[in-house]
C-alpha positions in Angstrom: 11.9 -21.4 -0.9 12.7 -17.7 -0.6 15.4 -16.3 1.7 15.8 -12.7 2.9 17.7 -11.5 -0.2 14.8 -12.7 -2.5 12.2 -11.2 -0.1 13.9 -7.8 -0.2 13.7 -7.9 -4.0 10.0 -8.3 -3.7 9.0 -6.1 -0.8 9.9 -2.4 -0.3 9.9 -2.8 3.5 13.2 -2.7 5.4 14.4 -2.9 9.0 12.7 -2.3 11.4 9.5 -2.9 9.4 10.4 -5.9 7.3 8.6 -8.7 9.2 9.2 -11.8 7.0 12.4 -13.8 7.3 11.7 -16.7 4.9 9.1 -18.1 2.6 8.7 -21.8 2.9 5.9 -22.6 0.4 4.2 -20.8 -2.5 1.3 -22.0 -4.6 0.9 -19.2 -7.1 -2.5 -17.6 -6.8 -3.5 -19.9 -4.0 -1.4 -20.1 -0.9 1.9 -19.1 0.8 3.6 -19.9 4.1 6.3 -17.7 5.6 8.3 -17.4 8.8 9.1 -14.5 11.2 11.6 -15.2 13.9 10.8 -13.1 16.9 13.9 -12.1 18.9 14.4 -10.2 22.1 16.2 -7.5 20.0 13.0 -6.4 18.2 12.8 -2.6 18.3 9.2 -2.6 19.7 9.9 -4.7 22.8 11.4 -2.0 25.1 8.1 -0.2 24.9 5.7 -3.1 24.6 5.8 -3.8 27.5 8.7 -3.1 29.8 9.3 -6.2 31.9 6.7 -8.2 29.9 7.7 -8.4 26.3 4.7 -9.0 23.9 4.8 -8.6 20.1 2.1 -6.0 19.2 -0.9 -7.7 17.5 -0.9 -5.0 14.8 2.7 -6.2 13.8 1.5 -9.8 13.5 -1.2 -8.6 11.2 1.5 -6.6 9.2 3.7 -9.7 9.0 0.7 -11.6 7.5 0.1 -8.8 5.1 3.7 -8.8 4.0 3.5 -12.6 3.3 0.3 -12.1 1.4 1.9 -9.3 -0.6 4.7 -11.6 -1.7 2.1 -14.1 -2.9 0.3 -11.4 -4.9 3.6 -10.1 -6.4 4.8 -13.6 -7.4 1.4 -14.4 -8.9 1.1 -11.2 -10.9 4.7 -11.5 -12.1 5.5 -7.9 -11.4 7.6 -7.3 -8.3 7.4 -3.5 -8.8 3.6 -3.2 -8.2 2.3 -1.3 -5.2 -0.2 -3.3 -3.2 -2.5 -1.6 -0.7 -4.2 -3.2 2.3 -7.9 -2.5 2.1 -9.6 -4.2 5.0 -9.4 -6.6 7.9 -12.3 -8.6 9.2 -12.9 -11.2 11.9 -9.4 -10.6 13.4 -8.7 -12.5 16.6 -5.7 -12.5 18.8 -5.6 -15.8 20.6 -2.2 -16.0 22.4 0.7 -13.7 23.1 3.8 -13.8 20.9 7.0 -13.4 22.9 10.8 -13.4 22.2 12.0 -16.8 21.1 8.8 -17.6 19.2 8.8 -18.4 15.6 5.7 -17.2 13.7 4.5 -19.4 10.9 2.4 -17.2 8.7 -0.1 -18.8 6.3 -2.2 -17.0 3.7 -4.9 -18.7 1.6 -6.6 -16.9 -1.3 -10.4 -17.1 -0.9 -11.4 -14.8 -3.7 -9.9 -12.9 -6.5 -11.8 -10.3 -8.5 -9.7 -8.4 -11.1 -7.2 -6.5 -8.9 -8.9 -7.1 -5.5 -7.8 -10.1 -3.5 -9.5 -11.6 -0.5 -7.4 -13.9 1.7 -7.6 -15.7 5.1 -4.5 -15.4 7.2 -3.3 -17.4 10.2 -0.2 -17.0 12.4 0.9 -20.0 14.3 3.5 -20.6 17.1 4.3 -24.3 17.8 1.3 -25.4 15.8 -1.2 -23.2 17.8 -3.1 -20.4 16.1 -2.1 -17.1 17.8 -3.7 -14.7 15.3 -6.2 -15.0 12.5 -8.4 -12.9 10.2 -9.7 -12.1 6.8 -7.9 -9.5 4.7 -8.5 -7.7 1.4 -5.8 -6.0 -0.8 -5.7 -4.0 -4.0 -3.0 -4.5 -6.7 -2.4 -1.1 -8.3 -0.7 -0.2 -11.6 1.6 2.1 -9.6 5.2 1.0 -9.6 7.3 1.4 -6.4 10.0 3.0 -8.5 7.6 5.8 -9.5 7.2 6.6 -5.8 10.9 7.0 -5.3 11.3 3.6 -3.7 13.5 0.8 -4.6 13.2 -3.0 -3.9 16.9 -3.7 -4.1 
């Protein structure tokens, strides 16, 4: 549904911190599914861990957050808004993610109150949950361009 060019118009993140390659499904205000292809060339693998490459769990959480951010930006209709991650709860890491894996990242909105969004996120590899948790984010009135950033 959205390729990397469209994703870069929505998110301010860039290599090596852009962790979403494609968006497959969007139900505005409800749900989104994205993809992160994990390659051996990821910049974190040389140090995590030498001889035993494992994607850091915190980066899987960040990939989920980025997919969630896309949902919020598409739903609010303002791709310039800054969204801040507020909390993580009940986070579980169930399996290692390694080079060659494809993360399927699913976010479902569980509650929305004014500018605060609560979502459940799950990351899958080959249909198996590898990471899951509950997250909360805040949609600000701040525009990315006001901070000196650009989305293009």
